[in-house]
N, C-alpha and C positions, 0 to 999 in steps of 0.2 A: 503494499499499500504506498502511496505517497504521503509524505509530511502533511501535506494541507488536508487530506483526508482524514489522516490519524488525528490531526488537531481537531477537525470540526468534530468528529465522532466523539472525542474525549470531552469537548466543551458542551455537546449537547446531552451527553450521558454522565457528566461527574457525579450527579445526585445519587446515581443507581450503585455506584462502587466506592467501597473503602478508600479514604483518601491514601492511605499508607500503600496501597496495591496499584494506584495509579502509574508509577514507573514500570512497574512489572508490564502492565497493558500496554503501556506506549511502545515499550521495547518489542514486545510480540507482536504487535499491529504493524509496526515498521517493516518486520521480516515476514509479515504474512502476504502470501501470493494473492494476485489479484483475484483469481477464481474463488478462493476461499473468502474473500471481504465481501462477496455478496451475500454469504450466509449472516452476516451481523445484523442485517435488517430484520432476519426471521427470528431471532432470540427474544423471547418473550421476556422481559424484565418487569419486576414489579417494583411499583414506587413504595419507598419506605415511609413517606408520609401518611400514604393511604393506610398502610398496613398499621402505622401506629395509631389511626383514627378507630381503626377495627379493635385493636388492642384497648383503647379507652373505652369504647361503648360495648364490645362483645367480648372482651378480654376475659371475664369470668367463665364463659363458656368454651373458651380455647380456640376461638375461630381464628384468632392472630397466627397461631402455632400451626392449625390446619392450613392456612394459606401459604407459610411458609415452607411447608413440607415436614414439619416435625409432628408427624402424626402420634406417636406415642405420649409427647408434652400435651398435645391438644386433647386425647382422651383422658389424660391424667387430670387436666383442667376442668374438663367437661364434667368428670365425676365426681370431683371434689370442690367444684365452685371455685376454681383458681386457687386450690388449697387454701381455703378459708379467707382469700382474698390477698394473701402474702405473695403467692406468685404472680398474681394479676399486676400488683403494683411493682415488682421486680421486672416484669415484662414491658411495663411502660418505659423503663430506661433501656432495656436490652434490644427491643425487637427491632428497631432501625437498623442497628449495627448486624444482626443476624440477617435480616432482610439482604442488605447490602453483600454479606459474604455468600449468600445463596447466589444472588445475581452474577458475583464474580466468579463462583464455581461454574455456572452457566456457561458463563463467556468464555472460561478457559477451557472446558471441555468442547466447546465448539470451534476454539480456533488451534487446538490440538492437532 
């Protein structure tokens, strides 16, 4: 990929990935062949802020964890009402980073 395309992709998608992984993404995208760069538009990334809203309003039911793909924790939160609210409050602070990590994993698998 050209540097301009990489810069545009990173600017438009920086909210989806952890800030400490941006250099790894940049280096990998610069060495990515043009044929594979077309697949970047087909990767479904989740917005961390939307997942935070799910966590705020439906976190007791585990909806935020189901959306991220942590089915086990989602079932635990569903059956225990968010572990009596403690796990729900903890997830308010952790769910955005977890969503960004999942997005990074999706991107990394797609460009390998």
